[in-house]
N, C-alpha and C positions, 0 to 999 in steps of 0.2 A: 423391493425396498432397497435403496442404496444408502449405505452408512459411511460416515466420515471416520477419521482416525480415532475419535473418542466414542464411537458407537452411536452417534446421533444421526437421525434420518435426514437426508439431503433431499429437498424438494426443488422443483423448478422455480426460478427467480430468487432462490436463496443466495446469499453472499457467502463466499468461501475464500479461504487463503491456502495456497499451496505452501506446505510447511518448509520445503527445501529452499525456496527462493523468496517467499513472502508475497508472491503475486496474488493480488486480490481481484475477484471478478464475480459476476452474477452467473449462476448456472442457467444455461440455455437448453441443455439436453443431457439426458442420462441414459446409460445403456449397460447391459450385462453381456459380456462376450467371453466364452470359455471359462465361466465361473469367476470372472474378474469384473468388478463394478467400475464404471468410468463416468466422469462428468466432464462436460465441455463448458468453458466459460467464455463470456462475451469479449473480455479484454484482449485475450490472445488468440481466440478461436482455436484453442488446442484442447486435447483430451488429457485428463489427469486421472490417475487411479484414485478412487474415492478414499482408500485407506491412507493416502498421502496428503489429504486436504483436511481442513477443519472448518466447521460451520461457524460463521461469525454472527454476533448479536449486533443490534443497531448501535450500541455504545462502542463497539470495536471499529466501526467504519469511520474513517477520517473524511473531513470535508475536502472536496476536490479542488475548489477554487475560491477566490475572494467573493465571487458572486453568490456562493452558497451561504455566506456569512451575513447575518443581519446587523452586525456591529459596523459603525462608521470607521472608515480607514482615514488616518491622518496623513494625507499626501505630503504636506509640508514637512512633517517629522521624517518621513521616508527620504525626502530630498536632502534634508540636512545630514542624515546619516550617510547617504551616498557621497555628499561633498566631503564629510569628515574622512571617509575612506580614501577619497582621491587625494586629500591633502596630507596623508601620512608620508613622512619622509623616511625613505629607506636608506640605511647606512650600514656598511659592513662592520663598523665598530660598536654597534649598539649592543649586541649580545655576544660578548666574548666569554670563553670558557675560563675557569679558574685555575688552569694548570700550567 
């Protein structure tokens, strides 16, 4: 049995987060070697010590793309925002210090 940093059991296909970098992935393999537990995740194809990862709940997982979202996307609104950003005038006198 492989446990995460909080003592929860990690199963194959579970989603985990590497605490140091925030890397998230699905567990594709687990092993114990020299009394150290390891998990390998699909995203990086790297092995992580199980004590340095945390098991994620479904609510912790973020959507990966717009395609995963069932809400309609307002393309025209996005285009207007992009145009507004293009039309911003940059001037060196805009933000002067008070000193």
